[in-house]
NUMI-378602 format. One record per residue: residue number from 1; residue in three letters; x, y, z of N, C-alpha, C in turn. Coordinates in nm, 2 decimals. Layout:
BEGIN
+-----+------+--------+--------+--------+--------+--------+--------+--------+--------+--------+
: seq : type :   n.c1 :   n.c2 :   n.c3 :  ca.c1 :  ca.c2 :  ca.c3 :   c.c1 :   c.c2 :   c.c3 :
+-----+------+--------+--------+--------+--------+--------+--------+--------+--------+--------+
: NUM :  ALA :      X :      Y :      Z :      X :      Y :      Z :      X :      Y :      Z :
...
+-----+------+--------+--------+--------+--------+--------+--------+--------+--------+--------+
//
This chain:
BEGIN
+-----+------+--------+--------+--------+--------+--------+--------+--------+--------+--------+
: seq : type :   n.c1 :   n.c2 :   n.c3 :  ca.c1 :  ca.c2 :  ca.c3 :   c.c1 :   c.c2 :   c.c3 :
+-----+------+--------+--------+--------+--------+--------+--------+--------+--------+--------+
:   1 :  MET :   0.08 :  -0.12 :   0.00 :   0.00 :   0.00 :   0.00 :   0.09 :   0.12 :   0.00 :
:   2 :  GLN :   0.06 :   0.21 :  -0.09 :   0.14 :   0.34 :  -0.10 :   0.11 :   0.43 :   0.01 :
:   3 :  GLU :   0.22 :   0.49 :   0.07 :   0.20 :   0.59 :   0.17 :   0.29 :   0.71 :   0.14 :
:   4 :  ARG :   0.26 :   0.83 :   0.19 :   0.35 :   0.94 :   0.17 :   0.48 :   0.92 :   0.23 :
:   5 :  LEU :   0.59 :   0.96 :   0.16 :   0.72 :   0.94 :   0.20 :   0.75 :   1.00 :   0.34 :
:   6 :  GLN :   0.70 :   1.12 :   0.37 :   0.73 :   1.18 :   0.50 :   0.67 :   1.09 :   0.61 :
:   7 :  LYS :   0.56 :   1.02 :   0.59 :   0.51 :   0.93 :   0.69 :   0.60 :   0.81 :   0.71 :
:   8 :  ILE :   0.65 :   0.76 :   0.60 :   0.74 :   0.64 :   0.61 :   0.87 :   0.68 :   0.68 :
:   9 :  ILE :   0.92 :   0.80 :   0.65 :   1.05 :   0.85 :   0.71 :   1.03 :   0.87 :   0.86 :
:  10 :  ALA :   0.92 :   0.93 :   0.89 :   0.88 :   0.95 :   1.04 :   0.87 :   0.82 :   1.11 :
:  11 :  ALA :   0.80 :   0.72 :   1.05 :   0.78 :   0.59 :   1.11 :   0.92 :   0.52 :   1.13 :
:  12 :  ALA :   1.01 :   0.54 :   1.04 :   1.15 :   0.48 :   1.05 :   1.23 :   0.55 :   1.16 :
:  13 :  GLY :   1.18 :   0.66 :   1.22 :   1.25 :   0.73 :   1.32 :   1.36 :   0.82 :   1.28 :
:  14 :  VAL :   1.36 :   0.86 :   1.15 :   1.47 :   0.94 :   1.10 :   1.44 :   1.09 :   1.13 :
:  15 :  ALA :   1.32 :   1.13 :   1.11 :   1.28 :   1.27 :   1.13 :   1.13 :   1.28 :   1.15 :
:  16 :  SER :   1.09 :   1.40 :   1.20 :   0.95 :   1.42 :   1.21 :   0.89 :   1.44 :   1.07 :
:  17 :  ARG :   0.76 :   1.43 :   1.06 :   0.70 :   1.45 :   0.93 :   0.74 :   1.58 :   0.86 :
:  18 :  ARG :   0.74 :   1.69 :   0.94 :   0.77 :   1.82 :   0.89 :   0.92 :   1.83 :   0.84 :
:  19 :  LYS :   1.01 :   1.77 :   0.92 :   1.15 :   1.77 :   0.89 :   1.17 :   1.68 :   0.77 :
:  20 :  ALA :   1.09 :   1.57 :   0.76 :   1.10 :   1.48 :   0.64 :   1.06 :   1.55 :   0.51 :
:  21 :  GLU :   0.96 :   1.64 :   0.52 :   0.92 :   1.72 :   0.41 :   1.04 :   1.81 :   0.36 :
:  22 :  GLU :   1.12 :   1.86 :   0.45 :   1.24 :   1.94 :   0.42 :   1.34 :   1.85 :   0.35 :
:  23 :  LEU :   1.36 :   1.73 :   0.40 :   1.46 :   1.64 :   0.34 :   1.42 :   1.61 :   0.20 :
:  24 :  ILE :   1.29 :   1.59 :   0.18 :   1.24 :   1.56 :   0.04 :   1.26 :   1.68 :  -0.05 :
:  25 :  LEU :   1.22 :   1.80 :  -0.01 :   1.24 :   1.92 :  -0.09 :   1.39 :   1.94 :  -0.13 :
:  26 :  HIS :   1.48 :   1.90 :  -0.04 :   1.62 :   1.93 :  -0.06 :   1.68 :   1.81 :  -0.14 :
:  27 :  GLY :   1.60 :   1.72 :  -0.19 :   1.65 :   1.61 :  -0.27 :   1.74 :   1.51 :  -0.20 :
:  28 :  ARG :   1.71 :   1.49 :  -0.07 :   1.80 :   1.40 :   0.01 :   1.73 :   1.26 :   0.03 :
:  29 :  VAL :   1.62 :   1.24 :  -0.03 :   1.54 :   1.12 :  -0.02 :   1.54 :   1.04 :  -0.15 :
:  30 :  THR :   1.56 :   0.91 :  -0.14 :   1.56 :   0.83 :  -0.26 :   1.46 :   0.71 :  -0.24 :
:  31 :  VAL :   1.40 :   0.67 :  -0.35 :   1.31 :   0.56 :  -0.36 :   1.36 :   0.47 :  -0.47 :
:  32 :  ASN :   1.40 :   0.35 :  -0.43 :   1.45 :   0.26 :  -0.53 :   1.57 :   0.32 :  -0.61 :
:  33 :  GLY :   1.65 :   0.40 :  -0.55 :   1.77 :   0.46 :  -0.61 :   1.74 :   0.59 :  -0.68 :
:  34 :  ARG :   1.62 :   0.63 :  -0.69 :   1.58 :   0.75 :  -0.76 :   1.56 :   0.87 :  -0.66 :
:  35 :  VAL :   1.62 :   0.98 :  -0.69 :   1.60 :   1.10 :  -0.60 :   1.46 :   1.15 :  -0.61 :
:  36 :  VAL :   1.40 :   1.17 :  -0.50 :   1.26 :   1.23 :  -0.50 :   1.27 :   1.37 :  -0.43 :
:  37 :  ALA :   1.22 :   1.47 :  -0.50 :   1.23 :   1.60 :  -0.45 :   1.09 :   1.67 :  -0.46 :
:  38 :  GLU :   0.99 :   1.60 :  -0.46 :   0.85 :   1.66 :  -0.47 :   0.76 :   1.61 :  -0.36 :
:  39 :  LEU :   0.70 :   1.70 :  -0.28 :   0.61 :   1.67 :  -0.18 :   0.49 :   1.60 :  -0.23 :
:  40 :  GLY :   0.44 :   1.51 :  -0.16 :   0.33 :   1.43 :  -0.20 :   0.37 :   1.30 :  -0.27 :
:  41 :  SER :   0.50 :   1.28 :  -0.28 :   0.55 :   1.16 :  -0.34 :   0.52 :   1.04 :  -0.25 :
:  42 :  LYS :   0.50 :   0.93 :  -0.31 :   0.46 :   0.81 :  -0.22 :   0.56 :   0.70 :  -0.25 :
:  43 :  GLY :   0.56 :   0.61 :  -0.15 :   0.63 :   0.48 :  -0.17 :   0.56 :   0.37 :  -0.10 :
:  44 :  ASP :   0.60 :   0.25 :  -0.13 :   0.53 :   0.13 :  -0.07 :   0.63 :   0.07 :   0.02 :
:  45 :  PRO :   0.61 :   0.08 :   0.15 :   0.70 :   0.03 :   0.25 :   0.72 :  -0.12 :   0.24 :
:  46 :  ALA :   0.62 :  -0.19 :   0.18 :   0.63 :  -0.33 :   0.17 :   0.72 :  -0.38 :   0.05 :
:  47 :  ARG :   0.75 :  -0.28 :  -0.04 :   0.82 :  -0.32 :  -0.17 :   0.94 :  -0.23 :  -0.20 :
:  48 :  ASP :   0.93 :  -0.10 :  -0.16 :   1.04 :  -0.01 :  -0.20 :   1.15 :   0.00 :  -0.10 :
:  49 :  LEU :   1.27 :   0.04 :  -0.16 :   1.39 :   0.06 :  -0.09 :   1.40 :   0.22 :  -0.07 :
:  50 :  ILE :   1.38 :   0.26 :   0.05 :   1.38 :   0.41 :   0.07 :   1.50 :   0.45 :   0.15 :
:  51 :  GLY :   1.56 :   0.56 :   0.10 :   1.69 :   0.60 :   0.17 :   1.69 :   0.75 :   0.19 :
:  52 :  VAL :   1.77 :   0.79 :   0.29 :   1.79 :   0.94 :   0.32 :   1.94 :   0.96 :   0.33 :
:  53 :  ASP :   1.99 :   1.06 :   0.26 :   2.13 :   1.09 :   0.26 :   2.22 :   0.96 :   0.22 :
:  54 :  GLY :   2.17 :   0.88 :   0.13 :   2.25 :   0.77 :   0.09 :   2.24 :   0.64 :   0.18 :
:  55 :  LYS :   2.17 :   0.65 :   0.29 :   2.15 :   0.54 :   0.38 :   2.01 :   0.48 :   0.37 :
:  56 :  VAL :   2.00 :   0.35 :   0.36 :   1.87 :   0.29 :   0.35 :   1.80 :   0.30 :   0.49 :
:  57 :  ILE :   1.68 :   0.35 :   0.49 :   1.61 :   0.36 :   0.62 :   1.49 :   0.26 :   0.62 :
:  58 :  TRP :   1.45 :   0.22 :   0.50 :   1.33 :   0.12 :   0.50 :   1.36 :   0.03 :   0.38 :
:  59 :  GLU :   1.36 :  -0.10 :   0.41 :   1.40 :  -0.19 :   0.31 :   1.29 :  -0.30 :   0.30 :
:  60 :  GLY :   1.24 :  -0.32 :   0.19 :   1.15 :  -0.43 :   0.16 :   1.03 :  -0.45 :   0.25 :
:  61 :  ASN :   1.02 :  -0.57 :   0.30 :   0.89 :  -0.61 :   0.36 :   0.87 :  -0.55 :   0.50 :
:  62 :  ALA :   0.78 :  -0.46 :   0.51 :   0.76 :  -0.39 :   0.64 :   0.70 :  -0.48 :   0.74 :
:  63 :  GLN :   0.63 :  -0.59 :   0.70 :   0.57 :  -0.68 :   0.80 :   0.68 :  -0.75 :   0.87 :
:  64 :  ASP :   0.79 :  -0.79 :   0.81 :   0.90 :  -0.85 :   0.87 :   0.96 :  -0.76 :   0.98 :
:  65 :  ARG :   0.98 :  -0.63 :   0.94 :   1.04 :  -0.53 :   1.03 :   0.94 :  -0.51 :   1.15 :
:  66 :  ILE :   0.81 :  -0.51 :   1.13 :   0.72 :  -0.49 :   1.24 :   0.73 :  -0.61 :   1.33 :
:  67 :  LYS :   0.74 :  -0.73 :   1.28 :   0.75 :  -0.85 :   1.36 :   0.88 :  -0.84 :   1.45 :
:  68 :  GLU :   0.99 :  -0.80 :   1.39 :   1.12 :  -0.78 :   1.46 :   1.10 :  -0.69 :   1.58 :
:  69 :  ILE :   1.04 :  -0.57 :   1.55 :   1.02 :  -0.47 :   1.66 :   0.93 :  -0.53 :   1.77 :
:  70 :  GLU :   0.82 :  -0.60 :   1.73 :   0.73 :  -0.65 :   1.83 :   0.80 :  -0.75 :   1.91 :
:  71 :  GLU :   0.89 :  -0.84 :   1.85 :   0.96 :  -0.94 :   1.93 :   1.06 :  -0.87 :   2.03 :
:  72 :  LEU :   1.13 :  -0.76 :   1.98 :   1.22 :  -0.69 :   2.07 :   1.14 :  -0.63 :   2.19 :
:  73 :  ILE :   1.03 :  -0.57 :   2.16 :   0.94 :  -0.51 :   2.27 :   0.90 :  -0.62 :   2.37 :
:  74 :  LYS :   0.85 :  -0.73 :   2.31 :   0.81 :  -0.84 :   2.40 :   0.92 :  -0.89 :   2.49 :
:  75 :  LYS :   1.04 :  -0.90 :   2.43 :   1.16 :  -0.95 :   2.52 :   1.18 :  -0.85 :   2.63 :
:  76 :  GLU :   1.18 :  -0.72 :   2.60 :   1.21 :  -0.62 :   2.70 :   1.10 :  -0.62 :   2.80 :
:  77 :  LEU :   0.97 :  -0.63 :   2.76 :   0.86 :  -0.64 :   2.86 :   0.87 :  -0.76 :   2.95 :
:  78 :  ASP :   0.91 :  -0.87 :   2.89 :   0.93 :  -0.99 :   2.97 :   1.04 :  -0.97 :   3.07 :
:  79 :  LYS :   1.15 :  -0.91 :   3.03 :   1.26 :  -0.88 :   3.12 :   1.22 :  -0.79 :   3.23 :
:  80 :  ILE :   1.15 :  -0.69 :   3.20 :   1.10 :  -0.59 :   3.30 :   1.01 :  -0.67 :   3.40 :
:  81 :  LYS :   0.92 :  -0.75 :   3.35 :   0.82 :  -0.82 :   3.43 :   0.90 :  -0.91 :   3.53 :
:  82 :  LYS :   1.00 :  -0.98 :   3.47 :   1.08 :  -1.07 :   3.56 :   1.15 :  -1.00 :   3.67 :
:  83 :  GLU :   1.21 :  -0.88 :   3.63 :   1.28 :  -0.80 :   3.73 :   1.19 :  -0.75 :   3.84 :
:  84 :  ASP :   1.07 :  -0.71 :   3.79 :   0.97 :  -0.66 :   3.89 :   0.93 :  -0.77 :   3.98 :
:  85 :  LEU :   0.90 :  -0.89 :   3.93 :   0.86 :  -1.00 :   4.02 :   0.97 :  -1.03 :   4.12 :
:  86 :  GLU :   1.09 :  -1.03 :   4.07 :   1.20 :  -1.06 :   4.17 :   1.21 :  -0.95 :   4.28 :
:  87 :  ARG :   1.19 :  -0.83 :   4.24 :   1.20 :  -0.72 :   4.33 :   1.08 :  -0.73 :   4.43 :
:  88 :  TRP :   0.96 :  -0.76 :   4.38 :   0.85 :  -0.77 :   4.47 :   0.86 :  -0.89 :   4.57 :
:  89 :  LYS :   0.92 :  -1.00 :   4.52 :   0.94 :  -1.11 :   4.61 :   1.04 :  -1.07 :   4.72 :
:  90 :  LYS :   1.14 :  -1.00 :   4.69 :   1.24 :  -0.95 :   4.79 :   1.17 :  -0.86 :   4.89 :
:  91 :  GLU :   1.08 :  -0.77 :   4.84 :   1.01 :  -0.68 :   4.93 :   0.92 :  -0.76 :   5.02 :
:  92 :  ASP :   0.85 :  -0.86 :   4.97 :   0.76 :  -0.94 :   5.05 :   0.83 :  -1.02 :   5.16 :
:  93 :  GLU :   0.96 :  -1.06 :   5.13 :   1.03 :  -1.13 :   5.23 :   1.08 :  -1.05 :   5.34 :
:  94 :  LYS :   1.08 :  -0.92 :   5.33 :   1.13 :  -0.83 :   5.43 :   1.03 :  -0.82 :   5.54 :
+-----+------+--------+--------+--------+--------+--------+--------+--------+--------+--------+
//
């Protein structure tokens, strides 16, 4: 599904949407190797290779990336829960 490039750039954590617009206007954004310098340009995060200043920020299948992020978040939450449980047990023992 096509989305505005500034939304994709913001979702990748590179810049805010407004700052992403400036990056686009200054010709610092590429989609599949082609420079994009027009606001309103769109890309497909599931298919396109999107870059800023020569660095790839979004590559290929967004669903895989979303799964990776969800797994990282889940691991961190599990770690926090485990630490909290251990701390609570220690507090209960006092």
